[in-house]
C-alpha positions in Angstrom: -4.0 -5.1 -13.1 -1.7 -5.5 -10.1 -3.0 -4.7 -6.6 -0.4 -3.7 -4.0 -1.7 -3.8 -0.4 0.6 -1.6 1.7 0.3 -1.5 5.5 1.0 1.9 7.0 4.3 2.4 8.8 4.7 2.4 12.6 2.3 4.9 14.3 2.0 6.3 17.8 -0.3 4.6 20.3 -3.9 5.6 20.2 -3.6 7.2 23.6 -0.9 9.7 22.4 -3.3 11.6 20.1 -6.6 10.7 21.8 -8.1 9.6 18.4 -7.5 6.6 16.2 -8.2 8.8 13.2 -5.4 11.2 14.1 -2.7 8.7 15.0 0.6 9.9 13.4 3.6 8.0 12.3 6.4 7.9 14.8 9.9 9.1 13.9 10.8 5.5 13.1 7.6 5.2 11.0 8.4 8.2 8.9 11.9 6.8 8.2 10.6 3.4 7.5 7.8 4.7 5.2 10.4 6.8 3.2 12.8 3.9 2.8 10.0 1.5 1.9 8.6 3.9 -0.7 12.0 4.3 -2.4 12.3 0.6 -2.9 8.6 0.2 -3.9 9.3 2.6 -6.8 11.4 -0.1 -8.4 8.6 -2.6 -8.2 5.6 -0.7 -9.6 4.4 -1.1 -13.1 3.2 2.3 -14.3 0.8 3.9 -14.8 -0.1 3.5 -11.2 -3.0 4.8 -9.1 -2.6 5.5 -5.4 -5.4 5.2 -2.8 -5.2 5.6 0.9 -7.3 5.2 3.9 -8.4 8.7 5.2 -6.7 8.0 8.6 -3.7 10.2 9.2 -1.0 7.4 9.5 -2.0 6.0 6.2 -2.1 9.4 4.5 1.4 10.0 5.8 2.6 6.7 4.5 0.9 7.2 1.2 2.6 10.6 0.9 6.0 9.0 0.8 4.9 6.5 -1.8 3.4 9.3 -3.9 6.6 11.2 -3.7 8.8 8.2 -4.7 6.5 7.4 -7.6 5.6 10.9 -8.7 1.9 10.3 -8.3 -0.7 11.9 -6.0 -3.2 10.0 -3.9 -6.3 10.1 -6.0 -8.9 8.6 -3.6 -9.4 8.2 0.1 -12.1 5.5 0.2 -13.9 5.0 3.5 -14.1 1.3 2.4 -10.4 0.9 3.4 -10.6 1.5 7.2 -14.1 -0.1 7.1 -12.6 -3.3 5.7 -15.2 -3.4 2.9 -13.5 -5.3 0.1 -16.7 -5.5 -1.9 -17.0 -1.7 -2.1 -13.3 -1.3 -2.8 -13.5 -3.9 -5.6 -16.4 -2.1 -7.1 -14.4 1.1 -7.0 -11.3 -0.4 -8.6 -13.3 -2.0 -11.4 -14.1 1.6 -12.6 -10.5 2.5 -13.0 -9.1 3.2 -16.5 -8.1 0.0 -18.4 -4.7 1.7 -18.8 -4.0 1.5 -15.1 -1.4 -1.2 -14.5 -1.1 -1.0 -10.7 -3.4 0.1 -7.9 -1.7 0.8 -4.6 -3.9 0.7 -1.5 -2.4 1.9 1.8 -4.4 0.6 4.7 -4.6 -1.3 8.0 -4.5 -4.6 9.6 -6.4 -6.9 10.0 -8.2 -5.8 6.7 -5.2 -6.1 4.4 -4.4 -9.6 5.6 -8.0 -10.7 5.3 -8.3 -9.2 1.8 -5.1 -10.9 0.7 -6.4 -14.2 1.9 -9.8 -13.7 0.2 -8.2 -12.7 -3.1 -5.4 -15.3 -3.2 -6.5 -18.1 -0.9 -3.3 -17.7 1.2 -2.5 -15.8 4.4 0.6 -13.7 4.7 1.9 -11.7 7.7 1.3 -8.0 7.1 3.9 -6.2 9.2 4.0 -2.4 9.3 5.3 -0.9 6.0 5.1 -4.3 4.3 3.6 -4.9 0.8 1.6 -7.7 -0.7 1.5 -7.6 -4.6 -1.3 -9.5 -6.2 -1.9 -10.0 -9.9 -5.7 -9.7 -10.1 -7.7 -11.9 -12.5 -9.6 -10.2 -15.4 -12.7 -9.9 -13.3 -10.9 -8.4 -10.4 -12.4 -10.9 -8.0 -9.3 -13.0 -7.3 -5.7 -13.2 -8.0 -2.2 -14.7 -7.5 0.6 -13.6 -5.4 3.3 -11.7 -7.4 5.5 -10.9 -4.4 5.6 -10.0 -0.8 8.2 -7.7 0.8 8.9 -6.6 4.3 10.2 -3.0 4.8 13.9 -4.0 5.2 13.9 -5.6 1.8 12.2 -2.6 0.2 14.6 -0.3 2.0 17.5 -2.2 0.4 15.9 -1.9 -3.0 15.7 1.9 -2.3 19.4 2.0 -1.8 20.0 0.2 -5.0 17.6 2.6 -6.8 19.8 5.5 -5.6 22.8 3.7 -7.1 21.4 4.2 -10.5 18.9 1.4 -11.2 15.9 2.7 -13.1 12.3 2.3 -12.0 9.9 0.2 -14.2 
């Protein structure tokens, strides 16, 4: 199974909403998430499962991904904002064997830490960027498939609208 770790797009400062849980995407964040999702749709091997942190900014980012892929968010695990890779791993190991891709929309520093733990390498996890990992059969480690920043995914989204099919 492929694991895609997606960082939420640009969000307002914590002071703007008064709550970290309720931080929304900025106008730029909404645009970036939409563009990133369109490009991501070319890179996802279906069937795919989409999970998101329950925090608002990740739910908003995941909504764009869901729309581009034609899938709904099926789980909002508390393990994502808690940074609990062990629990998340336990959860994904119960997915159907037909699932080709699990997309997890989450937060820094957890996504970077998880990537390093799973692959043994560190990558920068900028807002709206994606790390794609080919998990081993046990789901305990993996290899880097690809890494993309939002501008590259936005360009793929433009190509998609020019007629390239999704996987």
